[in-house]
DSSP file (Angstrom, degrees, kcal/mol; ACC not computed):
  #  RESIDUE AA STRUCTURE BP1 BP2  ACC     N-H-->O    O-->H-N    N-H-->O    O-->H-N    TCO  KAPPA ALPHA  PHI   PSI    X-CA   Y-CA   Z-CA
    1    1 A M     >        0   0    0      0, 0.0     4,-2.2     0, 0.0     5,-0.2   0.000 360.0 360.0 360.0 -40.0  105.1  197.9  149.1
    2    2 A R  H  >  +     0   0    0      1,-0.2     4,-2.4     2,-0.2     5,-0.2   0.897 360.0  52.1 -61.6 -39.0  105.2  198.2  152.9
    3    3 A T  H  > S+     0   0    0      1,-0.2     4,-3.0     2,-0.2     5,-0.3   0.907 107.2  52.7 -62.8 -41.9  104.7  201.9  152.6
    4    4 A L  H  > S+     0   0    0      1,-0.2     4,-2.7     2,-0.2    -1,-0.2   0.912 110.0  48.5 -60.0 -42.5  101.7  201.3  150.4
    5    5 A V  H  X S+     0   0    0     -4,-2.2     4,-2.4     2,-0.2    -2,-0.2   0.912 112.2  48.4 -65.1 -42.4  100.2  199.0  152.9
    6    6 A I  H  X S+     0   0    0     -4,-2.4     4,-2.1     2,-0.2    -2,-0.2   0.944 114.8  44.6 -63.5 -47.6  100.8  201.4  155.8
    7    7 A W  H  X S+     0   0    0     -4,-3.0     4,-2.0     1,-0.2    -2,-0.2   0.907 113.3  51.3 -63.4 -40.8   99.2  204.3  153.9
    8    8 A S  H  X S+     0   0    0     -4,-2.7     4,-2.1    -5,-0.3    -1,-0.2   0.892 107.5  52.7 -64.6 -38.7   96.3  202.2  152.8
    9    9 A T  H  X S+     0   0    0     -4,-2.4     4,-2.2     1,-0.2    -1,-0.2   0.913 108.4  50.6 -61.6 -43.0   95.7  201.1  156.3
   10   10 A A  H  X S+     0   0    0     -4,-2.1     4,-2.4     1,-0.2    -1,-0.2   0.879 107.1  55.2 -63.0 -37.2   95.6  204.7  157.4
   11   11 A L  H  X S+     0   0    0     -4,-2.0     4,-2.6     2,-0.2    -1,-0.2   0.919 107.5  48.7 -62.3 -43.6   93.1  205.4  154.6
   12   12 A I  H  X S+     0   0    0     -4,-2.1     4,-3.1     2,-0.2    -1,-0.2   0.914 110.1  51.5 -63.9 -41.7   90.7  202.7  155.8
   13   13 A L  H  X S+     0   0    0     -4,-2.2     4,-1.6     1,-0.2    -1,-0.2   0.921 112.0  46.4 -61.0 -42.1   90.9  204.0  159.4
   14   14 A A  H  X S+     0   0    0     -4,-2.4     4,-1.1     1,-0.2    -1,-0.2   0.886 114.2  48.7 -65.8 -38.0   90.1  207.5  158.1
   15   15 A T  H  < S+     0   0    0     -4,-2.6     3,-0.3     1,-0.2    -2,-0.2   0.895 108.0  54.1 -68.3 -40.6   87.3  206.0  156.0
   16   16 A A  H >< S+     0   0    0     -4,-3.1     3,-1.1     1,-0.2     4,-0.3   0.855 103.3  57.0 -63.9 -34.8   85.9  204.0  158.9
   17   17 A V  H 3< S+     0   0    0     -4,-1.6     3,-0.3     1,-0.2    -1,-0.2   0.880 117.9  32.8 -62.6 -37.4   85.7  207.1  161.1
   18   18 A N  T >< S+     0   0    0     -4,-1.1     3,-1.2    -3,-0.3    -1,-0.2   0.104  82.4 119.0-106.6  20.7   83.4  208.8  158.5
   19   19 A A  T <  S+     0   0    0     -3,-1.1    -1,-0.2     1,-0.3    -2,-0.1   0.826  76.3  47.7 -60.3 -34.5   81.6  205.7  157.2
   20   20 A G  T 3  S+     0   0    0     -3,-0.3     2,-0.3    -4,-0.3    -1,-0.3   0.616  99.7  81.1 -82.7 -12.1   78.1  206.9  158.3
   21   21 A A    <   -     0   0    0     -3,-1.2    -3,-0.0     1,-0.1     0, 0.0  -0.691  67.6-145.6-100.0 147.2   78.5  210.4  156.8
   22   22 A D  S    S+     0   0    0     -2,-0.3    -1,-0.1     1,-0.3    -4,-0.0   0.948  94.5  18.8 -69.4 -49.5   78.0  211.5  153.3
   23   23 A E  S    S-     0   0    0     -3,-0.1    -1,-0.3     0, 0.0     2,-0.1  -0.966  91.1-114.3-121.4 137.8   80.7  214.1  153.5
   24   24 A P        -     0   0    0      0, 0.0     2,-0.5     0, 0.0    -6,-0.0  -0.404  25.5-126.4 -69.9 147.0   83.4  214.1  156.2
   25   25 A T        -     0   0    0     -2,-0.1     2,-0.5     1,-0.0     3,-0.2  -0.825  17.5-164.6 -92.6 131.1   83.3  217.0  158.7
   26   26 A L        +     0   0    0     -2,-0.5    -1,-0.0     1,-0.2     6,-0.0  -0.592  42.0 129.1-115.7  67.9   86.6  218.8  158.9
   27   27 A E        +     0   0    0     -2,-0.5     2,-0.2     5,-0.0    -1,-0.2   0.771  61.6  48.4 -94.7 -29.2   86.2  220.7  162.1
   28   28 A T  S  > S-     0   0    0     -3,-0.2     4,-2.2     1,-0.1     5,-0.2  -0.699  83.2-115.5-111.7 164.0   89.4  219.8  163.9
   29   29 A D  H  > S+     0   0    0     -2,-0.2     4,-2.6     1,-0.2     5,-0.2   0.880 117.3  55.4 -62.7 -37.4   93.0  219.7  163.0
   30   30 A D  H  > S+     0   0    0      2,-0.2     4,-2.6     1,-0.2    -1,-0.2   0.917 107.9  48.3 -62.3 -42.5   93.0  215.9  163.5
   31   31 A Q  H  > S+     0   0    0      2,-0.2     4,-2.2     1,-0.2    -2,-0.2   0.914 112.9  47.5 -64.2 -42.4   90.1  215.5  161.0
   32   32 A R  H  X S+     0   0    0     -4,-2.2     4,-2.4     2,-0.2    -1,-0.2   0.881 111.9  51.0 -65.7 -37.4   91.9  217.7  158.5
   33   33 A T  H  X S+     0   0    0     -4,-2.6     4,-2.2     2,-0.2    -2,-0.2   0.914 110.0  48.7 -66.4 -42.7   95.1  215.8  158.9
   34   34 A L  H  X S+     0   0    0     -4,-2.6     4,-2.0     2,-0.2    -2,-0.2   0.892 111.1  50.6 -63.5 -38.9   93.3  212.5  158.4
   35   35 A Y  H  X S+     0   0    0     -4,-2.2     4,-2.0     2,-0.2    -2,-0.2   0.920 109.8  50.1 -63.8 -43.0   91.7  213.8  155.3
   36   36 A A  H  X S+     0   0    0     -4,-2.4     4,-2.3     1,-0.2    -2,-0.2   0.865 106.5  56.6 -62.3 -35.9   95.1  215.0  154.0
   37   37 A L  H  X S+     0   0    0     -4,-2.2     4,-2.6     1,-0.2    -1,-0.2   0.918 105.5  50.9 -60.4 -43.6   96.4  211.5  154.8
   38   38 A G  H  X S+     0   0    0     -4,-2.0     4,-2.2     1,-0.2    -2,-0.2   0.898 109.2  50.3 -60.5 -41.0   93.6  210.1  152.5
   39   39 A L  H  X S+     0   0    0     -4,-2.0     4,-1.3     2,-0.2    -1,-0.2   0.886 110.6  50.2 -64.1 -37.9   94.7  212.5  149.8
   40   40 A T  H  X S+     0   0    0     -4,-2.3     4,-1.1     2,-0.2     3,-0.2   0.911 109.7  49.7 -67.0 -42.2   98.3  211.4  150.2
   41   41 A I  H  X S+     0   0    0     -4,-2.6     4,-1.5     1,-0.2     3,-0.5   0.893 104.7  59.8 -62.5 -38.8   97.3  207.7  150.0
   42   42 A N  H  X S+     0   0    0     -4,-2.2     4,-2.1     1,-0.2    -1,-0.2   0.870  98.1  59.1 -57.7 -36.8   95.3  208.5  146.8
   43   43 A R  H  < S+     0   0    0     -4,-1.3    -1,-0.2     1,-0.2    -2,-0.2   0.893 107.7  45.0 -60.8 -38.4   98.5  209.7  145.2
   44   44 A S  H  < S+     0   0    0     -4,-1.1    -1,-0.2    -3,-0.5    -2,-0.2   0.736 117.5  44.9 -78.5 -20.3  100.1  206.3  145.7
   45   45 A L  H >< S+     0   0    0     -4,-1.5     3,-2.1    -3,-0.2     4,-0.4   0.657  89.7  86.7 -91.8 -17.7   97.0  204.6  144.5
   46   46 A S  G >< S+     0   0    0     -4,-2.1     3,-1.6     1,-0.3    -1,-0.1   0.806  77.3  64.7 -58.8 -33.0   96.4  206.8  141.4
   47   47 A P  G 3  S+     0   0    0      0, 0.0    -1,-0.3     0, 0.0    46,-0.1   0.741  95.4  61.9 -61.7 -17.9   98.6  204.8  139.1
   48   48 A F  G <  S-     0   0    0     -3,-2.1    -2,-0.2    41,-0.1    -3,-0.1   0.686  93.2-148.0 -79.9 -17.3   96.2  201.9  139.5
   49   49 A N    <   -     0   0    0     -3,-1.6    -3,-0.1    -4,-0.4     2,-0.1   0.944  25.5-158.9  49.9  56.5   93.4  204.0  137.9
   50   50 A L        -     0   0    0     -5,-0.3    -1,-0.1     1,-0.1    -2,-0.0  -0.385  11.1-136.9 -74.9 141.2   90.8  202.1  140.1
   51   51 A S     >  -     0   0    0     -2,-0.1     4,-2.6     1,-0.1     5,-0.2  -0.434  35.6 -99.6 -81.4 166.7   87.1  202.0  139.3
   52   52 A P  H  > S+     0   0    0      0, 0.0     4,-1.7     0, 0.0     5,-0.1   0.896 125.4  48.9 -57.0 -40.1   84.6  202.5  142.2
   53   53 A S  H  > S+     0   0    0      1,-0.2     4,-1.3     2,-0.2     5,-0.1   0.867 111.6  49.1 -70.1 -33.8   84.1  198.8  142.6
   54   54 A E  H  > S+     0   0    0      2,-0.2     4,-2.1     1,-0.2    -1,-0.2   0.882 107.3  55.1 -70.0 -37.5   87.9  198.1  142.6
   55   55 A L  H  X S+     0   0    0     -4,-2.6     4,-2.8     1,-0.2    -2,-0.2   0.869 103.2  56.7 -61.7 -36.1   88.3  200.9  145.2
   56   56 A E  H  X S+     0   0    0     -4,-1.7     4,-2.3     2,-0.2    -1,-0.2   0.896 106.3  49.7 -61.1 -39.8   85.7  199.0  147.4
   57   57 A L  H  X S+     0   0    0     -4,-1.3     4,-2.2     2,-0.2    -2,-0.2   0.906 111.0  48.8 -66.2 -41.0   87.9  195.9  147.2
   58   58 A V  H  X S+     0   0    0     -4,-2.1     4,-2.5     1,-0.2    -2,-0.2   0.932 111.7  49.6 -62.3 -45.3   91.0  197.9  148.2
   59   59 A E  H  X S+     0   0    0     -4,-2.8     4,-2.8     1,-0.2    -2,-0.2   0.882 108.8  52.9 -61.4 -38.3   89.0  199.5  151.1
   60   60 A A  H  X S+     0   0    0     -4,-2.3     4,-2.7     2,-0.2    -1,-0.2   0.913 110.0  47.9 -64.0 -42.0   87.9  196.0  152.2
   61   61 A G  H  X S+     0   0    0     -4,-2.2     4,-2.3     2,-0.2    -2,-0.2   0.901 112.8  48.7 -64.4 -40.4   91.5  194.8  152.3
   62   62 A L  H  X S+     0   0    0     -4,-2.5     4,-2.8     2,-0.2    -2,-0.2   0.917 112.3  48.4 -64.6 -43.0   92.5  197.9  154.2
   63   63 A A  H  X S+     0   0    0     -4,-2.8     4,-2.6     2,-0.2     6,-0.2   0.934 111.7  48.7 -64.2 -45.9   89.7  197.5  156.7
   64   64 A D  H  <>S+     0   0    0     -4,-2.7     5,-2.8     1,-0.2    -1,-0.2   0.917 115.2  45.1 -61.4 -42.5   90.5  193.8  157.3
   65   65 A G  H ><5S+     0   0    0     -4,-2.3     3,-0.9     3,-0.2    -2,-0.2   0.910 114.6  47.9 -66.5 -41.7   94.2  194.5  157.8
   66   66 A S  H 3<5S+     0   0    0     -4,-2.8    -2,-0.2     1,-0.2    -1,-0.2   0.854 115.1  44.7 -67.5 -35.2   93.5  197.5  160.1
   67   67 A L  T 3<5S-     0   0    0     -4,-2.6    -1,-0.2    -5,-0.2    -2,-0.2   0.309 112.2-119.2 -93.6   8.4   91.0  195.6  162.2
   68   68 A H  T < 5 +     0   0    0     -3,-0.9    -3,-0.2    -4,-0.2     2,-0.1   0.827  57.6 158.0  58.5  36.2   93.3  192.5  162.3
   69   69 A K      < -     0   0    0     -5,-2.8    -1,-0.2    -6,-0.2     3,-0.0  -0.464  54.7 -84.4 -82.0 162.4   90.7  190.3  160.6
   70   70 A T        -     0   0    0     -2,-0.1    -1,-0.1     1,-0.1    -5,-0.1  -0.520  52.0-114.2 -66.9 126.0   91.8  187.1  158.8
   71   71 A P        -     0   0    0      0, 0.0    -1,-0.1     0, 0.0   -10,-0.0  -0.308  11.3-143.7 -62.7 145.5   92.9  188.0  155.3
   72   72 A K  S    S+     0   0    0     -3,-0.0     2,-0.3     2,-0.0    -2,-0.1   0.599  85.2  35.5 -85.7 -12.8   90.7  186.7  152.5
   73   73 A V  S    S-     0   0    0      4,-0.0     2,-0.7     0, 0.0     3,-0.1  -0.931  92.6-101.6-134.6 160.8   93.8  186.1  150.3
   74   74 A D    >>  -     0   0    0     -2,-0.3     4,-2.6     1,-0.2     3,-0.9  -0.749  24.7-156.7 -84.9 115.4   97.4  185.0  150.9
   75   75 A L  H 3> S+     0   0    0     -2,-0.7     4,-2.6     1,-0.3    -1,-0.2   0.820  92.4  60.3 -63.6 -31.8   99.5  188.2  150.8
   76   76 A E  H 34 S+     0   0    0      2,-0.2    -1,-0.3     1,-0.2    -2,-0.0   0.823 113.1  38.5 -64.8 -30.0  102.6  186.1  150.0
   77   77 A T  H <4 S+     0   0    0     -3,-0.9     4,-0.2     2,-0.1    -2,-0.2   0.903 128.2  29.7 -84.1 -47.1  100.8  184.9  146.8
   78   78 A Y  H >< S+     0   0    0     -4,-2.6     3,-0.6     1,-0.2     4,-0.4   0.683 103.0  75.9 -93.1 -19.6   99.1  188.1  145.7
   79   79 A G  T >< S+     0   0    0     -4,-2.6     3,-1.7    -5,-0.3     4,-0.4   0.930  95.0  50.5 -57.3 -48.3  101.5  190.7  147.1
   80   80 A P  T 3> S+     0   0    0      0, 0.0     4,-0.6     0, 0.0     3,-0.4   0.730 102.0  63.9 -63.6 -19.8  104.0  190.2  144.3
   81   81 A K  H <> S+     0   0    0     -3,-0.6     4,-2.4    -4,-0.2    -2,-0.2   0.605  81.8  81.0 -79.4 -10.5  101.3  190.6  141.7
   82   82 A I  H <> S+     0   0    0     -3,-1.7     4,-2.6    -4,-0.4    -1,-0.2   0.922  91.1  48.8 -62.4 -44.8  100.6  194.2  142.8
   83   83 A K  H  > S+     0   0    0     -4,-0.4     4,-2.5    -3,-0.4    -1,-0.2   0.913 112.1  48.6 -62.8 -43.0  103.5  195.5  140.7
   84   84 A Q  H  X S+     0   0    0     -4,-0.6     4,-2.3     2,-0.2    -1,-0.2   0.904 111.4  50.8 -62.4 -41.3  102.5  193.6  137.6
   85   85 A F  H  X S+     0   0    0     -4,-2.4     4,-2.2     2,-0.2    -2,-0.2   0.923 111.3  47.6 -62.3 -45.4   98.9  194.8  138.1
   86   86 A Q  H  X S+     0   0    0     -4,-2.6     4,-2.7     1,-0.2    -2,-0.2   0.910 111.3  50.5 -63.7 -42.8  100.1  198.4  138.3
   87   87 A E  H  X S+     0   0    0     -4,-2.5     4,-2.2     2,-0.2    -1,-0.2   0.894 110.1  49.9 -63.4 -40.0  102.3  198.1  135.3
   88   88 A A  H  X S+     0   0    0     -4,-2.3     4,-2.1     2,-0.2    -1,-0.2   0.911 112.2  47.9 -64.6 -42.1   99.4  196.6  133.2
   89   89 A R  H  X S+     0   0    0     -4,-2.2     4,-2.4     2,-0.2    -2,-0.2   0.914 111.3  50.3 -63.7 -42.9   97.2  199.5  134.3
   90   90 A A  H  X S+     0   0    0     -4,-2.7     4,-2.5     1,-0.2    -2,-0.2   0.891 109.9  50.8 -63.9 -39.0   99.9  202.1  133.4
   91   91 A A  H  X S+     0   0    0     -4,-2.2     4,-2.3     2,-0.2    -1,-0.2   0.895 110.1  49.7 -65.6 -39.7  100.3  200.5  130.0
   92   92 A A  H  X S+     0   0    0     -4,-2.1     4,-2.1     2,-0.2    -2,-0.2   0.908 112.0  47.7 -65.6 -41.6   96.6  200.6  129.4
   93   93 A V  H  X S+     0   0    0     -4,-2.4     4,-2.4     2,-0.2    -2,-0.2   0.919 112.0  50.3 -64.4 -43.3   96.4  204.3  130.4
   94   94 A A  H  X S+     0   0    0     -4,-2.5     4,-2.5     1,-0.2    -2,-0.2   0.899 109.7  50.7 -62.2 -41.2   99.5  205.1  128.2
   95   95 A A  H  X S+     0   0    0     -4,-2.3     4,-2.2     2,-0.2    -1,-0.2   0.909 110.8  48.5 -63.6 -42.0   97.9  203.3  125.2
   96   96 A A  H  X S+     0   0    0     -4,-2.1     4,-2.3     1,-0.2    -2,-0.2   0.895 111.9  49.5 -65.2 -39.4   94.6  205.3  125.7
   97   97 A E  H  X S+     0   0    0     -4,-2.4     4,-2.7     2,-0.2    -2,-0.2   0.888 109.7  51.2 -67.0 -38.8   96.6  208.5  125.9
   98   98 A R  H  X S+     0   0    0     -4,-2.5     4,-2.5     2,-0.2    -2,-0.2   0.911 110.5  49.5 -62.9 -41.4   98.6  207.7  122.8
   99   99 A K  H  X S+     0   0    0     -4,-2.2     4,-1.8     2,-0.2    -2,-0.2   0.930 112.8  46.3 -63.8 -45.3   95.3  207.0  120.9
  100  100 A T  H  X S+     0   0    0     -4,-2.3     4,-1.8     1,-0.2    -2,-0.2   0.909 112.8  50.5 -62.8 -42.5   93.8  210.3  122.1
  101  101 A S  H  X S+     0   0    0     -4,-2.7     4,-2.5     1,-0.2    -2,-0.2   0.893 107.8  53.0 -63.1 -40.1   97.0  212.2  121.2
  102  102 A Q  H  X S+     0   0    0     -4,-2.5     4,-2.8     1,-0.2    -1,-0.2   0.884 106.0  53.6 -65.2 -37.2   97.0  210.7  117.7
  103  103 A V  H  X S+     0   0    0     -4,-1.8     4,-2.4     2,-0.2    -1,-0.2   0.923 110.3  47.3 -61.4 -44.0   93.4  211.8  117.1
  104  104 A V  H  X S+     0   0    0     -4,-1.8     4,-2.4     2,-0.2    -2,-0.2   0.912 112.5  49.0 -64.2 -43.3   94.4  215.4  118.0
  105  105 A V  H  X S+     0   0    0     -4,-2.5     4,-2.4     2,-0.2    -2,-0.2   0.919 111.9  49.4 -62.7 -43.6   97.5  215.2  115.8
  106  106 A D  H  X S+     0   0    0     -4,-2.8     4,-2.4     2,-0.2    -2,-0.2   0.908 111.1  49.2 -62.9 -42.1   95.4  213.9  112.9
  107  107 A Q  H  X S+     0   0    0     -4,-2.4     4,-2.2     1,-0.2    -1,-0.2   0.909 111.6  49.1 -64.1 -41.6   92.8  216.6  113.4
  108  108 A A  H  X S+     0   0    0     -4,-2.4     4,-2.1     2,-0.2    -2,-0.2   0.900 110.7  50.8 -64.5 -40.2   95.5  219.3  113.4
  109  109 A A  H  X S+     0   0    0     -4,-2.4     4,-1.9     2,-0.2    -2,-0.2   0.903 110.7  48.5 -64.8 -41.5   97.1  217.8  110.3
  110  110 A R  H  X S+     0   0    0     -4,-2.4     4,-1.3     1,-0.2    -1,-0.2   0.887 110.0  53.0 -65.1 -37.6   93.7  217.8  108.5
  111  111 A G  H  X S+     0   0    0     -4,-2.2     4,-0.7     1,-0.2    -2,-0.2   0.895 109.6  47.6 -65.0 -40.0   93.1  221.4  109.6
  112  112 A R  H >< S+     0   0    0     -4,-2.1     3,-0.5     1,-0.2    -1,-0.2   0.847 107.1  57.2 -69.0 -34.6   96.5  222.5  108.2
  113  113 A A  H 3< S+     0   0    0     -4,-1.9    -1,-0.2     1,-0.2    -2,-0.2   0.823 107.0  49.3 -66.9 -29.8   95.9  220.7  104.9
  114  114 A R  H 3< S+     0   0    0     -4,-1.3    -1,-0.2    -3,-0.2    -2,-0.2   0.643  89.2 101.7 -83.4 -15.5   92.7  222.7  104.4
  115  115 A Q  S << S-     0   0    0     -4,-0.7    -3,-0.0    -3,-0.5    -4,-0.0  -0.453  74.4-124.0 -72.8 142.0   94.2  226.1  105.1
  116  116 A K        -     0   0    0     -2,-0.1     3,-0.1     1,-0.1    -1,-0.1  -0.587  29.6-109.0 -80.7 145.3   95.1  228.2  102.1
  117  117 A P        -     0   0    0      0, 0.0    -1,-0.1     0, 0.0     5,-0.1  -0.371  45.7 -87.1 -69.0 156.1   98.6  229.4  101.7
  118  118 A P    >>  -     0   0    0      0, 0.0     3,-2.0     0, 0.0     4,-0.5  -0.233  40.3-108.4 -60.4 155.6   99.4  233.1  102.4
  119  119 A R  G >4 S+     0   0    0      1,-0.3     3,-1.2     2,-0.2     0, 0.0   0.807 116.6  66.9 -57.8 -31.9   99.0  235.4   99.3
  120  120 A A  G 34 S+     0   0    0      1,-0.3    -1,-0.3     2,-0.2     0, 0.0   0.773 100.1  51.2 -61.7 -23.1  102.7  235.8   99.1
  121  121 A W  G <4        0   0    0     -3,-2.0    -1,-0.3     1,-0.2    -2,-0.2   0.643 360.0 360.0 -87.1 -15.3  102.9  232.2   98.2
  122  122 A S    <<        0   0    0     -3,-1.2    -1,-0.2    -4,-0.5    -2,-0.2   0.501 360.0 360.0 -76.3 360.0  100.4  232.4   95.4
């Protein structure tokens, strides 16, 4: 969890640097490294399957932590809920993937049922 907080803080710092720009400029090695840091942080956040509005909340928390502002929630209360939140998201994604997979399996089964057997079988 501590690693997630550290990476997330770095993401906010990288985001704050480029807040006024539509697209970040990657002209220096430091800029490219910060961008790579953001990509790395994304890997640890991807299991959460965040919506754009949820990502804004994560960014706000990162910014407040990075800028040493007073937290809007008690980390001792909500920190332990992060794992439960991630597990619930992972379960929802898995359920959606199972449903999609079942549709594909059903379509394939229907397609095989309509196929005529080879002439040797007739």
